[in-house]
C-alpha positions as CSV (number, residue, x, y, z in Angstrom):
1,M,0.0,0.0,0.0
2,L,1.3,3.4,-0.9
3,L,0.6,6.5,1.2
4,H,1.4,10.0,0.1
5,K,2.5,12.8,2.4
6,G,-0.4,13.8,4.7
7,E,-2.4,10.6,4.2
8,T,-3.6,8.7,7.2
9,L,-2.8,5.0,7.7
10,F,-5.0,4.5,10.9
11,R,-6.8,6.6,13.5
12,Q,-6.5,6.8,17.2
13,G,-9.1,4.5,18.9
14,E,-9.7,2.3,15.8
15,S,-8.8,-1.4,15.8
16,G,-7.2,-3.2,12.8
17,P,-4.2,-4.9,11.4
18,L,-0.6,-4.4,12.1
19,Y,1.7,-2.8,9.6
20,R,5.3,-2.9,8.5
21,L,6.7,0.4,7.1
22,K,8.8,-0.7,4.1
23,S,9.9,2.9,3.1
24,G,9.2,6.4,4.1
25,L,8.4,8.0,7.5
26,L,5.2,8.2,9.5
27,K,4.3,10.3,12.5
28,I,2.1,9.2,15.3
29,I,-0.2,11.9,16.7
30,R,-2.2,11.5,19.9
31,V,-5.2,13.7,20.3
32,H,-5.8,14.5,24.0
33,E,-9.2,15.0,25.7
34,D,-8.9,18.8,25.3
35,G,-8.6,18.3,21.5
36,N,-4.9,19.2,21.3
37,P,-2.8,16.9,19.0
38,V,0.6,15.9,20.2
39,L,3.3,14.3,18.1
40,V,4.4,11.3,20.1
41,N,6.5,9.1,17.8
42,I,8.2,8.9,14.4
43,I,8.2,5.6,12.6
44,V,11.1,4.7,10.3
45,A,11.4,2.1,7.5
46,G,11.6,-1.5,8.9
47,E,9.4,-0.9,11.9
48,M,6.2,-2.8,12.6
49,I,3.4,-0.8,14.2
50,P,1.6,-0.3,16.4
51,H,4.3,-1.4,18.9
52,H,1.8,-1.8,21.7
53,S,-0.1,-4.5,19.7
54,L,2.8,-6.7,18.5
55,I,2.1,-9.3,21.2
56,T,-1.6,-8.8,21.9
57,P,-4.2,-6.7,20.0
58,K,-5.3,-3.3,21.3
59,P,-7.0,-0.3,19.7
60,Y,-4.6,2.2,18.0
61,H,-3.0,4.5,20.6
62,G,-2.6,7.4,18.1
63,T,-3.1,8.4,14.4
64,A,-0.5,7.4,11.9
65,V,0.1,10.0,9.1
66,A,2.7,9.8,6.3
67,L,5.4,12.5,6.5
68,V,6.7,11.6,3.0
69,T,5.5,9.1,0.4
70,S,5.6,5.8,2.3
71,E,5.2,2.1,1.4
72,V,3.3,0.1,4.0
73,E,2.7,-3.7,4.2
74,V,-0.5,-4.8,5.9
75,L,0.0,-7.7,8.4
76,P,-3.4,-9.3,9.0
77,S,-3.9,-9.6,12.8
78,K,-5.2,-13.2,13.0
79,E,-2.3,-14.5,10.9
80,W,0.2,-12.5,12.9
81,Y,-1.0,-13.6,16.3
82,D,-1.5,-17.2,15.2
83,S,2.1,-17.2,13.9
84,L,3.4,-15.9,17.3
85,A,1.7,-18.7,19.2
86,G,3.9,-21.5,17.8
87,N,7.0,-19.7,16.5
88,P,9.8,-18.7,18.8
89,D,11.7,-17.0,16.0
90,K,8.7,-14.7,15.4
91,C,8.8,-13.9,19.2
92,L,12.5,-13.1,18.9
93,E,11.7,-10.8,16.0
94,V,9.2,-8.9,18.1
95,A,11.6,-8.7,21.0
96,L,14.4,-7.3,18.8
97,L,12.0,-4.8,17.2
98,L,10.9,-3.5,20.6
99,Q,14.5,-3.4,21.8
100,S,15.4,-1.3,18.7
101,K,12.5,1.1,19.4
102,L,13.5,1.4,23.1
103,R,17.0,2.4,22.0
104,M,15.6,5.0,19.7
105,M,13.5,6.4,22.5
106,Q,16.5,6.4,24.7
107,Q,18.3,8.5,22.1
108,R,15.4,10.9,22.0
109,I,15.7,11.3,25.8
110,D,19.4,12.0,25.4
111,Q,18.4,14.7,22.9
112,L,16.1,16.2,25.4
113,T,18.8,16.4,28.0
114,Q,21.3,18.2,25.8
115,T,22.4,21.4,27.5
116,T,21.1,23.9,25.0
117,P,18.0,24.3,22.9
118,A,20.3,24.8,19.8
119,A,22.0,21.5,20.5
120,K,18.6,19.8,20.8
121,L,17.5,21.2,17.5
122,K,20.8,20.4,15.7
123,S,20.6,16.8,17.0
124,L,17.1,16.3,15.7
125,Q,18.0,17.8,12.3
126,E,20.9,15.4,12.0
127,W,18.7,12.5,12.9
128,F,16.1,13.4,10.3
129,A,18.7,14.1,7.7
130,V,19.4,10.3,7.7
131,Y,15.8,9.6,6.7
132,I,14.6,12.4,4.5
133,P,17.4,13.7,2.3
134,P,17.3,16.1,0.4
135,A,14.3,17.4,2.4
136,T,14.8,19.2,5.7
137,L,13.2,18.8,9.0
138,T,10.9,21.8,8.4
139,D,9.7,20.2,5.1
140,V,8.0,17.4,7.0
141,L,7.2,18.8,10.5
142,T,5.7,22.0,11.8
143,Q,7.5,24.1,14.3
144,D,5.0,23.0,16.9
145,E,5.8,19.3,16.1
146,I,9.5,20.0,16.3
147,G,9.0,21.6,19.7
148,Q,7.0,18.6,20.9
149,L,9.7,16.2,19.9
150,I,12.5,18.1,21.7
151,G,10.7,19.7,24.6
152,M,10.6,23.4,23.4
153,R,7.9,26.0,22.6
154,R,7.2,26.8,19.0
155,E,8.5,30.3,19.5
156,T,11.9,28.9,20.6
157,V,12.1,26.6,17.6
158,N,11.2,29.6,15.3
159,R,13.9,31.8,16.9
160,L,16.5,29.0,16.5
161,L,15.6,28.3,12.9
162,R,15.8,32.0,12.1
163,S,19.2,32.1,13.7
164,Q,20.4,29.2,11.7
165,A,19.2,30.7,8.5
166,A,21.0,34.0,9.2
167,K,24.3,32.1,9.5
168,L,24.0,30.3,6.2
169,P,26.1,31.7,3.3
170,P,24.2,33.3,0.5
171,T,23.4,31.0,-2.5
172,D,23.7,31.8,-6.2
173,G,20.3,31.7,-7.7
């Protein structure tokens, strides 16, 4: 299945199959009771989602939206859970996937504990550059979303991005 930028794969509260992201990037947004959306996760190629349903089925915890054109494989729930029941290799695959995601979340926590807001933003930009070249972070996320990922207000993100732009050498155009 192919999703284009901005298309929704699944919505918070719905139930359905599992998915494997073959290429692209997805964002997971959680809408709180007050109606405010919060970016809670970024899904990269190779990941199976939703993570909280890899062992037992649960409704989707958030809404998955394509950040760029993304190819997604549908993993039918019954087949997935039946294959887990009698296949230790499949259980190991799930454990390794969850371990990888835990390490990624630990890296994100490390980013949040960087000493300066500028260092946090630079670290996030470098991480995204691995997954979205030649696009930039601001091509796929709003300033609010960037702030949510690195624990800053939108205004601070805006100020830092303007400061970065002012330091860039002029281009011939």
